[in-house]
ZADO-1210 file (C-alpha; in nm, 4 decimals, padded with zeros to 6 digits):
<atoms>
<atom x="01.5934" y="01.3182" z="00.1658" code="MET" pos="1"/>
<atom x="01.2875" y="01.2093" z="00.3643" code="ALA" pos="2"/>
<atom x="01.3441" y="00.9321" z="00.6166" code="ARG" pos="3"/>
<atom x="01.1640" y="00.7261" z="00.8773" code="GLN" pos="4"/>
<atom x="01.2199" y="00.6959" z="01.2540" code="ILE" pos="5"/>
<atom x="01.2900" y="00.3394" z="01.3752" code="PRO" pos="6"/>
<atom x="01.0691" y="00.2159" z="01.6588" code="LEU" pos="7"/>
<atom x="01.1586" y="-00.0410" z="01.9215" code="ASP" pos="8"/>
<atom x="00.9623" y="-00.3561" z="01.8423" code="SER" pos="9"/>
<atom x="00.8888" y="-00.4051" z="02.2142" code="VAL" pos="10"/>
<atom x="00.6514" y="-00.1117" z="02.1772" code="GLY" pos="11"/>
<atom x="00.4228" y="-00.3113" z="01.9515" code="ARG" pos="12"/>
<atom x="00.0682" y="-00.3120" z="02.0842" code="ALA" pos="13"/>
<atom x="-00.0265" y="-00.6593" z="01.9660" code="ASP" pos="14"/>
<atom x="00.0404" y="-00.9765" z="02.1630" code="ASP" pos="15"/>
<atom x="00.1910" y="-01.2559" z="01.9467" code="PRO" pos="16"/>
<atom x="00.0980" y="-01.5312" z="02.1924" code="GLU" pos="17"/>
<atom x="-00.2624" y="-01.4197" z="02.2157" code="ARG" pos="18"/>
<atom x="-00.2864" y="-01.3688" z="01.8388" code="ASP" pos="19"/>
<atom x="-00.1500" y="-01.7166" z="01.7693" code="ARG" pos="20"/>
<atom x="-00.4052" y="-01.8644" z="02.0066" code="ALA" pos="21"/>
<atom x="-00.6841" y="-01.6833" z="01.8224" code="ARG" pos="22"/>
<atom x="-00.5427" y="-01.7814" z="01.4801" code="ASP" pos="23"/>
<atom x="-00.7832" y="-01.5659" z="01.2789" code="ASP" pos="24"/>
<atom x="-00.5360" y="-01.2999" z="01.1686" code="GLY" pos="25"/>
<atom x="-00.6822" y="-01.0376" z="01.4008" code="THR" pos="26"/>
<atom x="-00.4626" y="-00.8460" z="01.6472" code="HIS" pos="27"/>
<atom x="-00.6413" y="-00.7432" z="01.9661" code="GLU" pos="28"/>
<atom x="-00.4782" y="-00.4333" z="02.1151" code="ILE" pos="29"/>
<atom x="-00.7426" y="-00.3398" z="02.3739" code="ALA" pos="30"/>
<atom x="-01.0476" y="-00.5261" z="02.5068" code="PRO" pos="31"/>
<atom x="-01.2705" y="-00.3534" z="02.2518" code="ASP" pos="32"/>
<atom x="-01.0162" y="-00.2645" z="01.9827" code="LEU" pos="33"/>
<atom x="-00.8572" y="-00.4893" z="01.7211" code="ALA" pos="34"/>
<atom x="-00.7151" y="-00.4669" z="01.3728" code="TYR" pos="35"/>
<atom x="-00.6428" y="-00.6989" z="01.0847" code="ARG" pos="36"/>
<atom x="-00.3801" y="-00.6501" z="00.8197" code="ARG" pos="37"/>
<atom x="-00.5042" y="-00.7231" z="00.4676" code="LEU" pos="38"/>
<atom x="-00.2178" y="-00.7226" z="00.2161" code="ALA" pos="39"/>
<atom x="-00.0925" y="-00.3624" z="00.2339" code="ILE" pos="40"/>
<atom x="-00.3446" y="-00.2044" z="00.4720" code="VAL" pos="41"/>
<atom x="-00.5166" y="-00.2419" z="00.8090" code="ASN" pos="42"/>
<atom x="-00.8855" y="-00.2431" z="00.8948" code="VAL" pos="43"/>
<atom x="-00.9959" y="-00.1743" z="01.2516" code="VAL" pos="44"/>
<atom x="-01.2743" y="-00.3315" z="01.4581" code="PHE" pos="45"/>
<atom x="-01.4193" y="-00.1259" z="01.7448" code="VAL" pos="46"/>
<atom x="-01.6464" y="-00.3062" z="01.9904" code="GLY" pos="47"/>
<atom x="-01.6465" y="-00.5767" z="02.2542" code="ALA" pos="48"/>
<atom x="-01.5838" y="-00.9329" z="02.1302" code="PRO" pos="49"/>
<atom x="-01.8993" y="-01.1394" z="02.1123" code="GLY" pos="50"/>
<atom x="-02.1203" y="-00.8312" z="02.0889" code="ALA" pos="51"/>
<atom x="-02.3337" y="-00.9967" z="01.8246" code="GLY" pos="52"/>
<atom x="-02.3882" y="-01.3077" z="02.0373" code="ASP" pos="53"/>
<atom x="-02.5708" y="-01.1268" z="02.3151" code="ARG" pos="54"/>
<atom x="-02.9511" y="-01.0793" z="02.2984" code="PRO" pos="55"/>
<atom x="-03.0601" y="-00.7598" z="02.1233" code="ASN" pos="56"/>
<atom x="-02.6980" y="-00.6642" z="02.0605" code="SER" pos="57"/>
<atom x="-02.6821" y="-00.6527" z="01.6819" code="ASP" pos="58"/>
<atom x="-02.5135" y="-00.3346" z="01.5512" code="ARG" pos="59"/>
<atom x="-02.2879" y="-00.3062" z="01.8575" code="GLN" pos="60"/>
<atom x="-01.9549" y="-00.2665" z="01.6773" code="TRP" pos="61"/>
<atom x="-01.7994" y="-00.0536" z="01.4035" code="VAL" pos="62"/>
<atom x="-01.5655" y="-00.1257" z="01.1128" code="LEU" pos="63"/>
<atom x="-01.3140" y="00.1458" z="01.0329" code="ILE" pos="64"/>
<atom x="-01.2065" y="00.1412" z="00.6671" code="ASP" pos="65"/>
<atom x="-01.2660" y="-00.1414" z="00.4234" code="ALA" pos="66"/>
<atom x="-00.9358" y="-00.2698" z="00.2880" code="GLY" pos="67"/>
<atom x="-00.8327" y="-00.3474" z="-00.0672" code="VAL" pos="68"/>
<atom x="-01.0431" y="-00.4988" z="-00.3418" code="MET" pos="69"/>
<atom x="-01.1141" y="-00.8680" z="-00.2958" code="GLY" pos="70"/>
<atom x="-01.0983" y="-00.8689" z="00.0847" code="THR" pos="71"/>
<atom x="-01.4697" y="-00.8445" z="00.1704" code="ALA" pos="72"/>
<atom x="-01.4830" y="-01.2142" z="00.2588" code="GLY" pos="73"/>
<atom x="-01.1785" y="-01.1902" z="00.4856" code="LEU" pos="74"/>
<atom x="-01.3165" y="-00.8854" z="00.6658" code="ILE" pos="75"/>
<atom x="-01.6582" y="-01.0466" z="00.7105" code="ALA" pos="76"/>
<atom x="-01.4984" y="-01.3668" z="00.8387" code="LYS" pos="77"/>
<atom x="-01.2854" y="-01.1786" z="01.0914" code="ALA" pos="78"/>
<atom x="-01.5929" y="-00.9835" z="01.2051" code="ALA" pos="79"/>
<atom x="-01.7969" y="-01.3039" z="01.2440" code="ALA" pos="80"/>
<atom x="-01.5220" y="-01.4675" z="01.4488" code="GLU" pos="81"/>
<atom x="-01.4897" y="-01.1637" z="01.6734" code="ARG" pos="82"/>
<atom x="-01.8507" y="-01.0535" z="01.7135" code="PHE" pos="83"/>
<atom x="-02.0641" y="-01.3544" z="01.6190" code="GLY" pos="84"/>
<atom x="-02.1769" y="-01.5151" z="01.2928" code="PRO" pos="85"/>
<atom x="-02.4856" y="-01.2970" z="01.2418" code="ASP" pos="86"/>
<atom x="-02.3449" y="-00.9753" z="01.3821" code="SER" pos="87"/>
<atom x="-02.3618" y="-00.6603" z="01.1699" code="ARG" pos="88"/>
<atom x="-02.1861" y="-00.3303" z="01.2387" code="PRO" pos="89"/>
<atom x="-02.3645" y="-00.0177" z="01.3511" code="ALA" pos="90"/>
<atom x="-02.1665" y="00.1627" z="01.0818" code="ALA" pos="91"/>
<atom x="-01.8666" y="00.1569" z="00.8552" code="ILE" pos="92"/>
<atom x="-01.6621" y="00.4668" z="00.9334" code="VAL" pos="93"/>
<atom x="-01.3979" y="00.5911" z="00.6918" code="MET" pos="94"/>
<atom x="-01.0703" y="00.7656" z="00.7653" code="THR" pos="95"/>
<atom x="-01.0588" y="00.8527" z="00.3931" code="HIS" pos="96"/>
<atom x="-01.1417" y="00.7064" z="00.0549" code="GLY" pos="97"/>
<atom x="-00.8172" y="00.5956" z="-00.1126" code="HIS" pos="98"/>
<atom x="-00.8345" y="00.2674" z="-00.3014" code="PHE" pos="99"/>
<atom x="-00.6677" y="00.0624" z="-00.0282" code="ASP" pos="100"/>
<atom x="-00.9273" y="00.1770" z="00.2258" code="HIS" pos="101"/>
<atom x="-01.2453" y="00.1354" z="00.0156" code="VAL" pos="102"/>
<atom x="-01.1788" y="-00.1854" z="-00.1777" code="GLY" pos="103"/>
<atom x="-01.4537" y="-00.3859" z="-00.0071" code="ALA" pos="104"/>
<atom x="-01.6717" y="-00.0913" z="00.0965" code="LEU" pos="105"/>
<atom x="-01.9547" y="-00.1271" z="-00.1533" code="GLU" pos="106"/>
<atom x="-01.9833" y="-00.5029" z="-00.1012" code="GLU" pos="107"/>
<atom x="-01.9728" y="-00.4879" z="00.2783" code="LEU" pos="108"/>
<atom x="-02.2142" y="-00.1947" z="00.3073" code="ALA" pos="109"/>
<atom x="-02.4615" y="-00.3900" z="00.0938" code="GLU" pos="110"/>
<atom x="-02.4042" y="-00.7203" z="00.2755" code="ARG" pos="111"/>
<atom x="-02.4540" y="-00.5657" z="00.6185" code="TRP" pos="112"/>
<atom x="-02.7053" y="-00.2954" z="00.5171" code="ASP" pos="113"/>
<atom x="-02.4785" y="-00.0552" z="00.7012" code="ALA" pos="114"/>
<atom x="-02.4507" y="00.3246" z="00.6834" code="PRO" pos="115"/>
<atom x="-02.1133" y="00.4686" z="00.5797" code="VAL" pos="116"/>
<atom x="-01.9813" y="00.7755" z="00.7623" code="TYR" pos="117"/>
<atom x="-01.7094" y="01.0068" z="00.6327" code="ALA" pos="118"/>
<atom x="-01.6039" y="01.3702" z="00.6437" code="HIS" pos="119"/>
<atom x="-01.7927" y="01.5829" z="00.3937" code="GLY" pos="120"/>
<atom x="-01.4775" y="01.6648" z="00.1977" code="LEU" pos="121"/>
<atom x="-01.4354" y="01.2915" z="00.1249" code="GLU" pos="122"/>
<atom x="-01.7932" y="01.2454" z="00.0024" code="HIS" pos="123"/>
<atom x="-01.7167" y="01.3175" z="-00.3653" code="PRO" pos="124"/>
<atom x="-01.4800" y="01.0193" z="-00.3647" code="TYR" pos="125"/>
<atom x="-01.7452" y="00.7986" z="-00.2066" code="LEU" pos="126"/>
<atom x="-02.0585" y="00.8999" z="-00.3978" code="ASP" pos="127"/>
<atom x="-01.9227" y="00.8547" z="-00.7496" code="GLY" pos="128"/>
<atom x="-01.8798" y="01.2231" z="-00.8319" code="SER" pos="129"/>
<atom x="-01.5010" y="01.2771" z="-00.8206" code="ALA" pos="130"/>
<atom x="-01.1663" y="01.1001" z="-00.8333" code="SER" pos="131"/>
<atom x="-00.8486" y="01.1778" z="-00.6420" code="TYR" pos="132"/>
<atom x="-00.5662" y="01.3663" z="-00.8130" code="PRO" pos="133"/>
<atom x="-00.3101" y="01.1385" z="-00.9787" code="PRO" pos="134"/>
<atom x="-00.0516" y="00.9890" z="-00.7433" code="PRO" pos="135"/>
<atom x="00.3093" y="01.1036" z="-00.7712" code="ASP" pos="136"/>
<atom x="00.5416" y="00.8084" z="-00.8470" code="PRO" pos="137"/>
<atom x="00.8516" y="01.0296" z="-00.8257" code="SER" pos="138"/>
<atom x="00.8480" y="01.0619" z="-00.4463" code="VAL" pos="139"/>
<atom x="00.9727" y="00.8275" z="-00.1786" code="GLY" pos="140"/>
<atom x="01.1479" y="00.5727" z="-00.3961" code="GLY" pos="141"/>
<atom x="01.0566" y="00.2067" z="-00.3752" code="GLY" pos="142"/>
<atom x="00.8329" y="-00.0197" z="-00.5778" code="LEU" pos="143"/>
<atom x="00.5070" y="00.0903" z="-00.4150" code="MET" pos="144"/>
<atom x="00.5705" y="00.4473" z="-00.5280" code="SER" pos="145"/>
<atom x="00.6703" y="00.3437" z="-00.8780" code="LEU" pos="146"/>
<atom x="00.3519" y="00.1395" z="-00.9124" code="MET" pos="147"/>
<atom x="00.1308" y="00.4220" z="-00.7876" code="ALA" pos="148"/>
<atom x="00.0015" y="00.5259" z="-01.1337" code="PRO" pos="149"/>
<atom x="-00.1584" y="00.1819" z="-01.1587" code="LEU" pos="150"/>
<atom x="-00.3597" y="00.2191" z="-00.8374" code="TYR" pos="151"/>
<atom x="-00.7320" y="00.2949" z="-00.8761" code="PRO" pos="152"/>
<atom x="-00.8278" y="00.6551" z="-00.8024" code="ARG" pos="153"/>
<atom x="-01.1981" y="00.5858" z="-00.7640" code="GLY" pos="154"/>
<atom x="-01.4520" y="00.6867" z="-00.7061" code="PRO" pos="155"/>
<atom x="-01.6626" y="00.4219" z="-00.5400" code="VAL" pos="156"/>
<atom x="-02.0321" y="00.4886" z="-00.4982" code="ASN" pos="157"/>
<atom x="-02.2070" y="00.4244" z="-00.1696" code="VAL" pos="158"/>
<atom x="-02.4102" y="00.7414" z="-00.2068" code="GLY" pos="159"/>
<atom x="-02.7365" y="00.5847" z="-00.0911" code="GLY" pos="160"/>
<atom x="-02.5767" y="00.4853" z="00.2407" code="ARG" pos="161"/>
<atom x="-02.3329" y="00.7745" z="00.2811" code="LEU" pos="162"/>
<atom x="-02.3671" y="00.9992" z="00.5866" code="ARG" pos="163"/>
<atom x="-02.1778" y="01.2959" z="00.7282" code="HIS" pos="164"/>
<atom x="-01.9837" y="01.2545" z="01.0489" code="LEU" pos="165"/>
<atom x="-02.1710" y="01.4476" z="01.3210" code="PRO" pos="166"/>
<atom x="-02.0686" y="01.8097" z="01.3613" code="GLU" pos="167"/>
<atom x="-02.0358" y="01.7660" z="01.7383" code="ASP" pos="168"/>
<atom x="-01.7331" y="01.5384" z="01.6911" code="GLY" pos="169"/>
<atom x="-01.9018" y="01.2203" z="01.8104" code="SER" pos="170"/>
<atom x="-01.8659" y="00.8972" z="01.6133" code="VAL" pos="171"/>
<atom x="-02.1779" y="00.6890" z="01.5425" code="PRO" pos="172"/>
<atom x="-02.1595" y="00.3499" z="01.7125" code="GLY" pos="173"/>
<atom x="-01.8405" y="00.4425" z="01.9030" code="MET" pos="174"/>
<atom x="-01.9280" y="00.5905" z="02.2453" code="PRO" pos="175"/>
<atom x="-01.6396" y="00.7742" z="02.4038" code="GLY" pos="176"/>
<atom x="-01.4598" y="00.8367" z="02.0737" code="TRP" pos="177"/>
<atom x="-01.4229" y="01.1665" z="01.8879" code="ARG" pos="178"/>
<atom x="-01.3355" y="01.2257" z="01.5268" code="TRP" pos="179"/>
<atom x="-01.0640" y="01.4786" z="01.4451" code="LEU" pos="180"/>
<atom x="-01.0067" y="01.6460" z="01.1100" code="ALA" pos="181"/>
<atom x="-00.6546" y="01.5487" z="01.0003" code="THR" pos="182"/>
<atom x="-00.6329" y="01.6556" z="00.6341" code="PRO" pos="183"/>
<atom x="-00.3266" y="01.6565" z="00.4123" code="GLY" pos="184"/>
<atom x="-00.3027" y="01.2995" z="00.2960" code="HIS" pos="185"/>
<atom x="-00.6509" y="01.3612" z="00.1569" code="SER" pos="186"/>
<atom x="-00.8854" y="01.6607" z="00.1895" code="PRO" pos="187"/>
<atom x="-01.1292" y="01.4992" z="00.4321" code="GLY" pos="188"/>
<atom x="-00.9006" y="01.2609" z="00.6170" code="HIS" pos="189"/>
<atom x="-01.0035" y="01.2035" z="00.9805" code="VAL" pos="190"/>
<atom x="-00.8585" y="01.0247" z="01.2823" code="SER" pos="191"/>
<atom x="-01.0360" y="00.8911" z="01.5909" code="PHE" pos="192"/>
<atom x="-00.9424" y="00.9633" z="01.9534" code="TRP" pos="193"/>
<atom x="-01.0550" y="00.8143" z="02.2850" code="ARG" pos="194"/>
<atom x="-00.9283" y="01.0293" z="02.5707" code="ALA" pos="195"/>
<atom x="-01.0073" y="00.7902" z="02.8562" code="VAL" pos="196"/>
<atom x="-00.7276" y="00.5506" z="02.7560" code="ASP" pos="197"/>
<atom x="-00.5485" y="00.7769" z="02.5046" code="ARG" pos="198"/>
<atom x="-00.6172" y="00.5464" z="02.2119" code="SER" pos="199"/>
<atom x="-00.5715" y="00.6853" z="01.8608" code="LEU" pos="200"/>
<atom x="-00.6838" y="00.5439" z="01.5274" code="ILE" pos="201"/>
<atom x="-00.4743" y="00.7581" z="01.2949" code="ALA" pos="202"/>
<atom x="-00.5557" y="00.6264" z="00.9486" code="GLY" pos="203"/>
<atom x="-00.2818" y="00.7500" z="00.7156" code="ASP" pos="204"/>
<atom x="-00.2158" y="01.0816" z="00.8927" code="ALA" pos="205"/>
<atom x="00.1034" y="00.9063" z="00.9982" code="PHE" pos="206"/>
<atom x="00.1960" y="00.5402" z="00.9671" code="ILE" pos="207"/>
<atom x="00.4288" y="00.2849" z="01.1241" code="THR" pos="208"/>
<atom x="00.5897" y="00.1355" z="00.8146" code="THR" pos="209"/>
<atom x="00.7577" y="00.2798" z="00.5056" code="ARG" pos="210"/>
<atom x="00.4660" y="00.2347" z="00.2692" code="GLN" pos="211"/>
<atom x="00.6654" y="00.3421" z="-00.0384" code="GLU" pos="212"/>
<atom x="00.8832" y="00.0287" z="-00.0122" code="SER" pos="213"/>
<atom x="00.7449" y="-00.3133" z="-00.1037" code="ALA" pos="214"/>
<atom x="01.0122" y="-00.4714" z="00.1161" code="TYR" pos="215"/>
<atom x="00.9169" y="-00.2627" z="00.4194" code="ALA" pos="216"/>
<atom x="00.5489" y="-00.3371" z="00.3602" code="VAL" pos="217"/>
<atom x="00.6248" y="-00.7095" z="00.3524" code="ALA" pos="218"/>
<atom x="00.8554" y="-00.7138" z="00.6558" code="VAL" pos="219"/>
<atom x="00.6540" y="-00.4681" z="00.8697" code="GLN" pos="220"/>
<atom x="00.9489" y="-00.3543" z="01.0807" code="ASP" pos="221"/>
<atom x="00.7996" y="-00.0834" z="01.3036" code="PRO" pos="222"/>
<atom x="00.9035" y="00.2739" z="01.2266" code="GLU" pos="223"/>
<atom x="00.7397" y="00.6131" z="01.2545" code="MET" pos="224"/>
<atom x="00.6747" y="00.7635" z="00.9155" code="HIS" pos="225"/>
<atom x="00.4751" y="01.0432" z="00.7587" code="GLY" pos="226"/>
<atom x="00.1742" y="00.9683" z="00.5388" code="PRO" pos="227"/>
<atom x="00.2315" y="00.7634" z="00.2223" code="PRO" pos="228"/>
<atom x="00.4158" y="01.0085" z="-00.0025" code="MET" pos="229"/>
<atom x="00.2773" y="00.9093" z="-00.3395" code="TYR" pos="230"/>
<atom x="-00.0822" y="00.9906" z="-00.2387" code="TYR" pos="231"/>
<atom x="-00.0308" y="01.2929" z="-00.0117" code="THR" pos="232"/>
<atom x="-00.1454" y="01.6072" z="-00.1900" code="THR" pos="233"/>
<atom x="-00.1095" y="01.8814" z="00.0741" code="ASP" pos="234"/>
<atom x="00.2062" y="01.8624" z="00.2828" code="TRP" pos="235"/>
<atom x="00.1392" y="02.1749" z="00.4897" code="GLN" pos="236"/>
<atom x="-00.1896" y="02.0346" z="00.6148" code="LYS" pos="237"/>
<atom x="-00.0307" y="01.6935" z="00.6643" code="ALA" pos="238"/>
<atom x="00.2293" y="01.8579" z="00.8908" code="ARG" pos="239"/>
<atom x="-00.0408" y="02.0386" z="01.0910" code="ASP" pos="240"/>
<atom x="-00.2295" y="01.7123" z="01.1354" code="SER" pos="241"/>
<atom x="00.0730" y="01.5286" z="01.2754" code="VAL" pos="242"/>
<atom x="00.1400" y="01.8183" z="01.5146" code="VAL" pos="243"/>
<atom x="-00.2212" y="01.7966" z="01.6334" code="LEU" pos="244"/>
<atom x="-00.2048" y="01.4205" z="01.6930" code="LEU" pos="245"/>
<atom x="00.1337" y="01.4320" z="01.8668" code="ALA" pos="246"/>
<atom x="-00.0076" y="01.6938" z="02.1022" code="GLY" pos="247"/>
<atom x="-00.2668" y="01.4444" z="02.2244" code="LEU" pos="248"/>
<atom x="00.0121" y="01.2342" z="02.3817" code="GLU" pos="249"/>
<atom x="-00.1451" y="00.9029" z="02.2736" code="PRO" pos="250"/>
<atom x="-00.0582" y="00.5842" z="02.4574" code="ASP" pos="251"/>
<atom x="-00.1826" y="00.3475" z="02.1850" code="LEU" pos="252"/>
<atom x="-00.1909" y="00.4064" z="01.8094" code="VAL" pos="253"/>
<atom x="-00.3147" y="00.1940" z="01.5240" code="VAL" pos="254"/>
<atom x="-00.2494" y="00.3320" z="01.1772" code="THR" pos="255"/>
<atom x="-00.3627" y="00.2445" z="00.8284" code="GLY" pos="256"/>
<atom x="-00.0295" y="00.0801" z="00.7500" code="HIS" pos="257"/>
<atom x="00.2143" y="-00.0923" z="00.9831" code="GLY" pos="258"/>
<atom x="00.1871" y="-00.2499" z="01.3292" code="PRO" pos="259"/>
<atom x="-00.0018" y="-00.0900" z="01.6161" code="ALA" pos="260"/>
<atom x="00.2340" y="00.0690" z="01.8705" code="MET" pos="261"/>
<atom x="00.2132" y="00.1884" z="02.2293" code="ARG" pos="262"/>
<atom x="00.4187" y="00.3533" z="02.5009" code="GLY" pos="263"/>
<atom x="00.6778" y="00.6215" z="02.5543" code="SER" pos="264"/>
<atom x="00.9027" y="00.5198" z="02.2644" code="GLY" pos="265"/>
<atom x="00.6149" y="00.5610" z="02.0226" code="MET" pos="266"/>
<atom x="00.5322" y="00.9044" z="02.1666" code="ARG" pos="267"/>
<atom x="00.8945" y="01.0158" z="02.1431" code="THR" pos="268"/>
<atom x="00.9080" y="00.9130" z="01.7767" code="ALA" pos="269"/>
<atom x="00.5767" y="01.0834" z="01.7042" code="LEU" pos="270"/>
<atom x="00.6987" y="01.4076" z="01.8616" code="HIS" pos="271"/>
<atom x="01.0178" y="01.3881" z="01.6576" code="GLU" pos="272"/>
<atom x="00.8099" y="01.3424" z="01.3432" code="LEU" pos="273"/>
<atom x="00.5948" y="01.6436" z="01.4324" code="ALA" pos="274"/>
<atom x="00.8931" y="01.8617" z="01.5290" code="ARG" pos="275"/>
<atom x="01.0979" y="01.7833" z="01.2181" code="ASP" pos="276"/>
<atom x="00.8246" y="01.6920" z="00.9731" code="PHE" pos="277"/>
<atom x="00.9711" y="01.8721" z="00.6727" code="ASP" pos="278"/>
<atom x="01.3014" y="01.6851" z="00.6940" code="ARG" pos="279"/>
<atom x="01.1605" y="01.3472" z="00.7931" code="ILE" pos="280"/>
<atom x="00.8404" y="01.3198" z="00.5906" code="ALA" pos="281"/>
<atom x="00.8255" y="01.5729" z="00.3081" code="VAL" pos="282"/>
<atom x="00.9886" y="01.4778" z="-00.0239" code="PRO" pos="283"/>
<atom x="01.2648" y="01.7008" z="-00.1553" code="ASP" pos="284"/>
<atom x="01.0595" y="01.7560" z="-00.4697" code="HIS" pos="285"/>
<atom x="00.7362" y="01.6318" z="-00.6197" code="GLY" pos="286"/>
<atom x="00.4121" y="01.7263" z="-00.7886" code="THR" pos="287"/>
<atom x="00.2346" y="01.8327" z="-00.4699" code="TYR" pos="288"/>
<atom x="00.5262" y="01.9719" z="-00.2707" code="VAL" pos="289"/>
<atom x="00.5025" y="02.3128" z="-00.4340" code="ASP" pos="290"/>
<atom x="00.1557" y="02.2860" z="-00.5866" code="ALA" pos="291"/>
<atom x="-00.0797" y="02.1166" z="-00.3408" code="PRO" pos="292"/>
<atom x="-00.4170" y="01.9862" z="-00.4531" code="ALA" pos="293"/>
<atom x="-00.6822" y="02.1223" z="-00.2190" code="ARG" pos="294"/>
<atom x="-01.0541" y="02.1182" z="-00.1611" code="ALA" pos="295"/>
<atom x="-01.0656" y="02.4983" z="-00.1340" code="GLU" pos="296"/>
<atom x="-00.9889" y="02.5576" z="-00.5016" code="ASP" pos="297"/>
<atom x="-01.1344" y="02.2308" z="-00.6315" code="GLY" pos="298"/>
<atom x="-00.7978" y="02.0975" z="-00.7463" code="SER" pos="299"/>
<atom x="-00.8358" y="01.7917" z="-00.5219" code="ALA" pos="300"/>
<atom x="-01.1372" y="01.6722" z="-00.7178" code="TYR" pos="301"/>
<atom x="-01.1076" y="01.5364" z="-01.0707" code="ARG" pos="302"/>
<atom x="-01.3788" y="01.4097" z="-01.3046" code="PRO" pos="303"/>
<atom x="-01.4470" y="01.0406" z="-01.2442" code="PRO" pos="304"/>
</atoms>
């Protein structure tokens, strides 16, 4: 039976006092790094606050992922409050293209006239040419898993603005950051790493809440967990990705679901997840446990 690893809440990276003073729903976890929770998912803002208020400083920040459908206004409002009312991002950069990460993508890319960057293996889900394999409601238990067949599988179409992440590992609009291929949850899933302060934006490679449970999603008690089970289609690659990220020894992590965490307790839990991934994260049975859907044989891509 897969399980999660509890995390000490004192390891949370956000500051409740500071967040209450800001009162815009955004959690600042580093001077140039913040996230906002939108229903069941987080979006991340990379860039110095007020960047859009300085002369000739438009396009000085980046949005990572684009939330669920109906949240474009909330994301734009949070961006305006953080970077200035007329500030536009240099880019929208995607960890992957699942419905809860692309809900406002088309609207925001159009509003801001912004390029969208993603790994090439995610492009079919973002240019209208392919849908994800069906989710597996039998894994993980909990209401979120049971409801998975109702979730949109895409695709969205931002093909006119879609770009490949640079082959040299750099991230457009994010100096000092590198993108890392972390497939498994999806074929082209990526994470973002800044070595100078050991900051990691992990997307859904691993998460800090039990996303299969509606109660856990609502309460947001911090815990180290593998990728959301109902949408993970290649568990071997998911394991390799967690091992890779644990090996970086991050000090600060913000994931696609759950609170941002920092410190030694977080690292210990992440190493435990990597070391014992099959027992902790992988379902005992399920559609993709024995028959993964992969880019290599085309099984990860379905007609739209």
